[in-house]
C-alpha positions as CSV (number, residue, x, y, z in Angstrom):
1,X,110.0,122.9,115.6
2,X,109.5,119.7,114.4
3,X,108.5,119.6,110.9
4,X,106.2,116.2,111.4
5,X,104.4,115.5,114.9
6,X,104.5,112.2,116.0
7,X,101.0,112.4,117.4
8,X,98.4,111.7,114.4
9,X,96.0,114.6,113.4
10,X,92.5,113.1,113.0
11,X,90.7,115.6,110.2
12,X,87.4,117.5,111.0
13,X,85.6,115.7,108.4
14,X,86.3,112.6,110.5
15,X,85.8,113.7,113.8
16,X,82.3,115.2,111.9
17,X,81.8,111.4,110.6
18,X,82.6,109.8,113.9
19,X,80.0,112.3,115.9
20,X,77.3,111.8,113.7
21,X,78.2,107.9,114.2
22,X,78.1,108.2,117.7
23,X,74.8,109.7,118.2
24,X,73.5,107.9,115.9
25,X,74.2,104.4,118.2
26,X,73.9,106.9,121.7
27,X,71.6,104.8,124.0
28,X,69.4,107.0,126.1
29,X,71.0,107.5,129.4
30,X,74.4,107.8,127.8
31,X,76.6,110.5,129.3
32,X,77.7,112.8,127.2
33,X,80.9,112.1,128.4
34,X,80.7,108.5,126.9
35,X,79.4,109.4,123.9
36,X,83.0,111.5,123.0
37,X,84.5,108.2,124.4
38,X,82.8,106.5,121.7
39,X,83.5,108.9,118.9
40,X,87.0,108.7,120.2
41,X,87.4,105.3,119.3
42,X,85.0,105.6,116.2
43,X,87.9,108.1,114.9
44,X,90.4,105.8,115.6
45,X,88.7,103.2,114.1
46,X,88.5,105.5,110.5
47,X,91.9,106.6,111.0
48,X,92.8,103.1,111.0
49,X,91.0,101.9,108.3
50,X,92.1,104.9,106.3
51,X,95.7,103.7,106.8
52,X,95.6,100.7,105.6
53,X,93.7,100.9,102.5
54,X,96.6,103.8,102.0
55,X,99.3,101.1,102.4
56,X,96.9,98.8,99.9
57,X,97.1,101.2,97.3
58,X,100.6,101.7,97.6
59,X,101.5,98.1,97.2
60,X,99.1,98.0,94.3
61,X,100.8,100.9,92.8
62,X,104.3,99.1,93.6
63,X,102.7,96.0,91.8
64,X,101.6,98.0,89.0
65,X,104.8,99.8,88.1
66,X,106.4,95.7,88.3
67,X,104.0,94.7,85.6
68,X,103.9,98.1,83.2
69,X,108.2,98.0,83.6
70,X,108.4,93.8,82.9
71,X,107.2,94.8,79.2
72,X,109.5,97.5,78.5
73,X,112.6,94.9,79.4
74,X,110.6,92.4,77.5
75,X,110.6,94.5,74.3
76,X,114.6,95.1,74.7
77,X,115.3,91.4,74.8
78,X,112.7,90.5,71.9
79,X,114.9,93.2,69.9
80,X,118.8,91.4,71.0
81,X,117.4,88.1,70.3
82,X,116.2,89.7,66.7
83,X,119.3,91.4,66.2
84,X,121.3,88.0,66.9
85,X,118.9,86.1,64.9
86,X,119.3,88.5,61.6
87,X,123.2,88.4,62.3
88,X,123.0,85.0,62.3
89,X,120.7,84.8,59.1
90,X,123.3,86.7,57.4
91,X,125.9,85.0,57.6
92,X,124.7,81.5,56.8
93,X,124.2,83.1,52.8
94,X,127.8,84.1,53.0
95,X,128.8,80.7,54.3
96,X,126.5,78.7,51.9
97,X,128.6,81.3,48.8
98,X,132.3,79.9,49.9
99,X,131.0,76.4,50.8
100,X,129.8,76.4,46.8
101,X,132.8,78.5,45.3
102,X,134.8,76.0,47.3
103,X,132.8,72.8,45.9
104,X,133.0,74.5,42.6
105,X,137.0,75.0,42.3
106,X,136.9,71.4,43.6
107,X,135.2,69.9,40.7
108,X,137.3,72.2,38.2
109,X,140.5,70.4,39.5
110,X,139.0,67.0,39.6
111,X,137.7,67.2,36.0
112,X,140.8,68.7,34.6
113,X,142.6,65.8,35.5
């Protein structure tokens, strides 16, 4: 027995709603068969509408997931940038210290003569 039927099953609630709408729009002299066919058309319309709404909800959910995942990656990139800047800023004082000592040593050598 197949797990999923290829034929879409329409819920009882949808059938009831379609029957109510078909009876409400019934014309004088309309046969029961015609009313039943109208109700089937309404059922298909409701089913199609529900499918479209589910599709829109899925697309919206996918977009929402993408948007919520982006800030995490942005935070990671910010942290990486901060780490790189801190490494650069840690090297600057040492570089200035070495340059100043070299300058001081050069000054002392020049003044001895």
